SEVEX-800127 format. One line per 3 residues: number of its first residue (from 0); their letters; for each residue z, y, x of C-alpha. Coordinates in Angstrom, 3 decimals, padded with zeros to 6 digits. Layout:
BEGIN
NUM	A	Z Y X; ...
//
This chain:
BEGIN
0	MGL	118.691 121.235 122.417; 115.259 120.439 120.962; 114.062 118.681 124.104
3	TVI	117.279 116.668 124.221; 116.627 115.369 120.710; 113.031 114.522 121.659
6	VIS	114.186 112.596 124.746; 116.685 110.677 122.597; 113.880 109.851 120.155
9	WLL	111.732 108.466 122.968; 114.660 106.397 124.213; 115.108 104.936 120.716
12	QYL	111.396 104.140 120.548; 111.409 102.535 124.000; 114.413 100.368 123.178
15	SIT	112.894 099.214 119.877; 109.673 097.882 121.435; 109.453 094.120 121.854
18	PKK	106.437 091.930 122.624; 106.181 091.043 118.917; 107.102 094.445 117.461
21	QDF	105.180 097.413 118.812; 105.010 099.785 115.855; 106.687 103.158 115.401
24	NPL	110.432 103.154 114.900; 111.267 105.405 111.905; 114.290 106.776 113.799
27	FLM	111.961 107.826 116.615; 109.769 109.718 114.183; 112.728 111.435 112.503
30	FYA	114.415 112.477 115.749; 111.099 113.606 117.239; 110.404 115.730 114.162
33	IGT	113.889 117.250 114.309; 113.461 118.054 118.001; 110.115 119.739 117.495
36	AVL	111.464 121.667 114.497; 114.272 122.989 116.699; 111.744 123.959 119.377
39	AWI	109.566 125.686 116.772; 112.535 127.644 115.428; 113.695 128.688 118.901
42	SYI	110.155 129.765 119.798; 109.871 131.768 116.597; 113.157 133.621 117.007
45	SGS	112.318 134.224 120.683; 109.163 136.071 119.678; 106.594 133.455 120.659
48	PLT	104.648 132.746 117.454; 101.865 130.733 119.120; 104.334 128.336 120.717
51	ALL	106.190 128.113 117.412; 102.944 127.248 115.630; 102.090 124.538 118.164
54	NLG	105.573 123.065 117.851; 105.229 123.184 114.078; 102.076 121.082 114.434
57	AFI	104.044 118.637 116.567; 106.613 118.541 113.746; 104.061 117.798 111.016
60	LPI	102.391 114.835 112.739; 105.428 112.519 112.995; 106.394 113.411 109.421
63	AIL	102.892 112.418 108.260; 103.125 109.119 110.169; 106.594 108.449 108.762
66	LKI	105.350 109.017 105.216; 102.365 106.747 105.839; 104.407 103.832 107.205
69	KK	106.993 104.153 104.409; 104.326 103.412 101.747
//
Protein backbone atom coordinates (compact mmCIF):
# COMPACT_ATOMS: atom_id res chain seq x y z
CA MET A 1 0.00 0.00 0.00
CA GLY A 2 2.73 2.48 0.97
CA LEU A 3 4.82 1.76 -2.11
CA THR A 4 1.75 2.12 -4.31
CA VAL A 5 1.16 5.62 -2.95
CA ILE A 6 4.83 6.49 -3.50
CA VAL A 7 4.68 5.27 -7.12
CA ILE A 8 1.54 7.36 -7.68
CA SER A 9 3.35 10.38 -6.23
CA TRP A 10 6.25 9.90 -8.64
CA LEU A 11 3.82 9.59 -11.54
CA LEU A 12 2.18 12.88 -10.52
CA GLN A 13 5.60 14.54 -10.31
CA TYR A 14 6.66 13.16 -13.70
CA LEU A 15 3.48 14.34 -15.38
CA SER A 16 3.77 17.84 -13.88
CA ILE A 17 7.27 18.50 -15.25
CA THR A 18 7.47 20.73 -18.31
CA PRO A 19 10.49 22.45 -19.87
CA LYS A 20 9.47 25.71 -18.15
CA LYS A 21 8.25 24.25 -14.85
CA GLN A 22 10.63 21.87 -13.10
CA ASP A 23 9.90 22.44 -9.42
CA PHE A 24 8.30 20.08 -6.91
CA ASN A 25 4.61 19.42 -7.31
CA PRO A 26 2.92 19.81 -3.88
CA LEU A 27 0.75 16.76 -4.62
CA PHE A 28 3.91 14.72 -5.16
CA LEU A 29 5.25 15.79 -1.79
CA MET A 30 1.97 15.03 0.00
CA PHE A 31 1.49 11.61 -1.58
CA TYR A 32 5.16 10.72 -1.04
CA ALA A 33 4.88 11.68 2.63
CA ILE A 34 1.70 9.63 3.02
CA GLY A 35 3.35 6.62 1.38
CA THR A 36 6.41 6.78 3.60
CA ALA A 37 4.22 7.25 6.69
CA VAL A 38 2.35 4.07 5.76
CA LEU A 39 5.65 2.24 5.28
CA ALA A 40 6.92 3.53 8.64
CA TRP A 41 3.75 2.38 10.40
CA ILE A 42 3.84 -1.06 8.77
CA SER A 43 7.52 -1.43 9.69
CA TYR A 44 6.81 -0.42 13.27
CA ILE A 45 3.92 -2.83 13.78
CA SER A 46 5.94 -5.58 12.08
CA GLY A 47 8.66 -5.22 14.70
CA SER A 48 11.30 -3.49 12.60
CA PRO A 49 12.05 -0.24 14.46
CA LEU A 50 15.15 0.67 12.42
CA THR A 51 13.26 0.45 9.14
CA ALA A 52 10.41 2.41 10.70
CA LEU A 53 12.85 5.12 11.79
CA LEU A 54 14.38 5.35 8.31
CA ASN A 55 10.94 5.59 6.74
CA LEU A 56 10.02 8.25 9.28
CA GLY A 57 13.03 10.25 8.07
CA ALA A 58 11.78 9.82 4.51
CA PHE A 59 8.43 11.16 5.73
CA ILE A 60 9.90 14.26 7.37
CA LEU A 61 11.93 15.45 4.37
CA PRO A 62 9.06 15.97 1.89
CA ILE A 63 7.01 17.63 4.63
CA ALA A 64 9.89 20.05 5.28
CA ILE A 65 10.17 20.82 1.55
CA LEU A 66 6.41 21.30 1.27
CA LEU A 67 6.43 23.76 4.17
CA LYS A 68 9.36 25.63 2.64
CA ILE A 69 7.78 26.02 -0.81
CA LYS A 70 4.43 27.07 0.71
CA LYS A 71 6.04 30.16 2.33
